[in-house]
N, C-alpha and C positions, 0 to 999 in steps of 0.2 A: 398401547392406546395413546400415550402422550405423543409418540412419534406421529400418529395419525392426525393429531391436532395441529402439529407443526406443518404437516403436508397440506392440510385443509386450508390453513391460512396462507400457504404459498411459499413457505421458507424452503428454498430449493438447494441450499448448500450450507455447510458448517465450517467456519474458519476459526482456528484458535490454538490455544496451548492446552495440552491434555490435563485432565483431572479425573481421578478414578471415580468420582461421583457421576461422571457423564459417560461411563463405558458403554452403557446400553444405547445411548443416543449416537455416540461416535461409531459404534458397530453398524447401526442402521444406515447412517450417511455414507460410511465407508463401503458398505455392500452395494450402494447405488453409485459409487465412484464420485461422491460429492463432499468428501471430507478433505480439508486442507489443513495440515499441521504447520503452524508458523513457528519461527524461532523465538519470538517473544510476543507479548501482548500488543504492543504498539504496532508491530508489523501486521498482526491479525486485523486490527482496526483499519489499517490502510488498505490491505487487500480487499477487505469487505466493502470499504468505501468505493474502490474502483469498480467492483462488481455491481454495486448498487447504482452508481452513475451510469453504468452500461446496460442497466435493465434487469440485473439479477436481484435476488432477495435473500441475502445470506444471514445466518446467525453468527454472532461473534461470541466465543466462549473462552473462559479462563477461570483460574482460581482467583478469589478476591485478594490473595497475597500478591498477585501480579497487577492489581489495579493501578498502582503507581506508574508502572511501565506503560499503561494504556492511557493515562490521564491527559498527557499533552495532545496526542492525536484526537482524542475524544473532544477536548475543549476547542482546540484551534483548527481542527479539520471538520469533524462531524457536526458539532454544534454551530460553528462559525458559518459553514456552508449549508447548514440545514439539510444534512443527509440522514434520513431516518433509518436507524438500524435497531435490531433486537439484540440486546446483550444477555447472555446467560452466564451468571457468575456463581460459582460455588461458595457457600458460606463456611469457610474455614474460620476457626476461632469462635464458633458458636458458644455463647455463654452457658448453654445447657449441656454441653458436651466437654469432655476432657480433650484437649488438643495441644499441639506443639506451641511452645512459647512465642515463636516468631509470627504466629497467626493471631494472637490475642488482640493486639491493637486494631488491626484491620477488621477483625470480626466485630468490634464495637462500633466502627464508624462507616461500614460499607453502605448501608442504606442512606445514611445522612450525606455521604459523599455524592451519591447519585442525585439526591435532592438538591444539594448545593450547586450542582452544575446543570440543573434544569431538566433532569431526566426522571420521569415517574418510574417507580419500581414496586414490585410485589415480591414478598417472600413466599416461595413455593414449599409447602409442607402438606402432609396428608389431610390436614383440616380445612384446606382452602378449596373453594369452588373453582376448579380448573376451567370449566366452560366460561364462567364469568371473567376470569383473568384473560383468557384468550380473546374475548370480545374487546376488552380494554386495549390489548396489544393491537388488534386489527384496527380499532378506531384511531389510536395514536399514530401508527405507521401511516395510515391513509391520510392523516392530517399533516404529515411531514415531520412527526415528532419521534424521537427515539424512545425506547422502552427497555427496562431491565428486569430480568427475572433473577432473583437471588435464591439459589437452590440449597435447601438443607440436606444434610447427609441422610440417605435412605429414601429420598423422594423417588428417584429413579430405581428401577429394578437393579439389584446388585448382580453383576455378571463379570466374567473375565473379558479381558481385551481380546478382540478377534481381528484387529486391524493388522495388516502386514505391509511392510515396505517392499515393493518390487523393484529391485535394482535393474536399471535400464542399460542396455549396451549403447554407449555414446561414443561416436568417433572423436578423435583428437581434435583439439581446437586448431583451426586454420588461421595462421598469422598472415594478414594481408601486407603488413609492413614488418620488417625484421629488426629495425633499430629503435632504441628508445628516443623519444622526442627531446631535442635540446633547444630548439628555437621556440619562440612564443609569438603568436599572432593575435590580431584584434578579436576580442570576444564578439563585438558587434558584427563583424564580418562573418564569424563562424555561425552565429545564430541566424543571420540572414541567409547564409548558404544552406543551412539545414531547412529553413522554411521553404526555400525555392526549389530544393532538390528532392524532397520527399513527395510521394504522390499526393494529389489534391485531396483525395478522400482518406487522408491519414488523420489521426488525432495526436495532439502534442500535450504532454504533461510536463510542466517546468517546475523546477525546485524553488523553494521559497527564497525571498530576498531579491537581490539585483537581477538574478537570472530571469525571474518572471517579469520584473519591471522593464527590463531591456527588451524582452520578447514583446511585451505589450507596446513599448515605444516604437517598435518596427511595424506596427499595424495590428490593431485588434482583430480577432478572428474567432468565430464560434467554435472552431475546432481546437482552440487552446483552452487548457485548464491551468489557470495561474494559481500556484500554491501560495498561500499567505501565512502559513505556519506549518506545524508538524514537520519540522526539519528532519531530513533523512528518510521521509516516507514516499518520495515521488516515484521511486522504482517499484514499490509495492502497490501503490495506486495503479501504476501503469500495468503491472501484472494482472491485477484484478480486472481492469478493462480488457486486456488482451485475452483473458480466459473466456470472456463473453463474445467479443468482437474478433473472432479468430481469422476472419477473411480480410481484415483491414490492418494496415500498418499502424502500430502503436509506437510513438516516439517519446522516449523519456529523455529530458534534458536535465542532467544531474550536476551537482557541484561537488568538489573534492571534500570539503568539510562535511557536507550533508551525507555523502556516501559512506565516509568513514564512521559516521554516527550509527549507521545501521547496515554495516557491511554484510552481515549474515543473510540479509534479504536476497542477495544474489544467488544463494543456494536454491531457493524456491523458483527463481526465474530459470535456472538451469534445469531443475527437476521437471517442471511443467513444459519447458521448451516451447514457448509460443513462437511460431514460425516467422511471424511478421513483426518481431520485437526488435527495436533498435535502441540501445542504451548508450546515450552520449554522455561522456564525462567532460565537462568544461572545467579544466584544472588550472586555477591561478595560484595555487598553494597558499591561499589565504582565506580568512573570514572577512571578505571585503564589505559585506552588508553591515557589519557591526564596527567598522572603523579600520579594516585592513590588517587585523592581527594575523600572524602566521597560522596556518593549519599544519597538521602533522603529515601532510601529503608529500613534503619535499623529498623524503627518502623512501617513498612507497612506489613500487612498480605495479601499478594498477593492471597493466596488460597481463602480467604473470598471474595476478590474482584472478582475473576473469578467466584465464586459461585453467587455473586450478579449480575453478567452479564449473569448468567444462562448457563455457559459452561456445557456440558454434564457430564464431570467428572473433578475432581481435585485430584492431587497427589503431596504431598510435601515429597521429598526424601532426606535422609541424609546418605544413604549407597548404595553401588553398587547393591546389591541384590534387594532392593526395586525399584531402578530405572529400572532394567532389567524386573522385573515382571510387573511394571506399563506400560512400553512400550508394552510389550506383550499383556496385557489386552486391552490397547487402540487400538492397531492394529485390534483386534477382535471385537471391539464394536464401534457403531456410535458415532461420535464426534459432536462438537469440544471438544478436550481434552486440559487440562492445567496441565503441569508438572513443578513444581519448584524444582530446585536443588541449595542448598547453597554450594558455592565453596570457596576455599581459594584464597586470593589475592596473585598474584605472584610478587616477588621482582625482578626488572630489567629483564623483559621478553625480549627475542630476537627472535621474530617470523618473518619469511620472508614475504614480500608482494608478491602477485601473480605476476609472471613474465610477463604474458600476459596483454594486455590493458583491461580496463573495457568493451570497445566496443566488443572486441574479446570474452570475457567471456559471455557477454549478448547474442551475436549471437549463441555461442555454446550452451548455456542454452536453447534458443529458438528452436534450431535444435533438442536438446535432447527431449524437450517436444513434438515437432511435430511428433517425431518417436514413442512416447508411444502409445501403442495399446489401 
């Protein structure tokens, strides 16, 4: 019955980290091939944000014990850009039940946490009027506000897990280039080349910090989504978009420090294998946006990592010609593709911030995606 409420309101997929409280719901969405298991709660929020921007209507689910993992993308991505999502969070550490010690603190503060970040919440238990709660959800989501359901143990029917992971037969990664990059080229040139060489009806999601600001400085465009926070989430947002806009090229421009922060996200990109997905890594081996501190990328072979995750192709570029030819090849062949470019670190960069608000840019991006044929 509860699943029918979710369907009636239009929630067409479920993205998150498993909790046994939600087995019956996960089974229902899995049966309809609409269940996405993320590696962590923050990744779930980012995938759901991408799906929502592209016209989907996902539920984000996780245990409240993982709330901390989700807090940064909720505040700096969802709330900052006004992307309305429904959160379904299990109430571990319920004061009325005996529970594990690691859940007790979060159990006390879950509802207050949602309130403090501006998200209305309701506790789901057998005494609540579910129909009235779903009316509140529908009203808030339609007004551009997120909503949270805090679910007590036993609210959903207790059942066994029926979800199964189907292993796919995936061909070996094709290496467009054979050597590890040793030269470094201008990041501005790289971003400009990406802009000019991807199809016109692509969409571009750029990582937070100087990457987004430099992309903006090269010419504002409705097809660009400039991340202003949620470091490490750009590839998951891109995946969410790609799962909806399957016939259009989705371009993720990532940074080395950001990718290292949520490296496991690449596993879902590989698993769902969006055919028109290009994942660019702009690698300057530093946290340039915060003053140029070194990142831990200097001894990391990202190309081998992408191959380990079974991306369709990998290219490591250290000159403009190789970059252009790699983009051209990737556009013509099924992805997901990974292209790493080593770039020079800039001393004292002065890039403008987008003049419009994040909310404006997010709505413009959604409108752009909705008009893609």
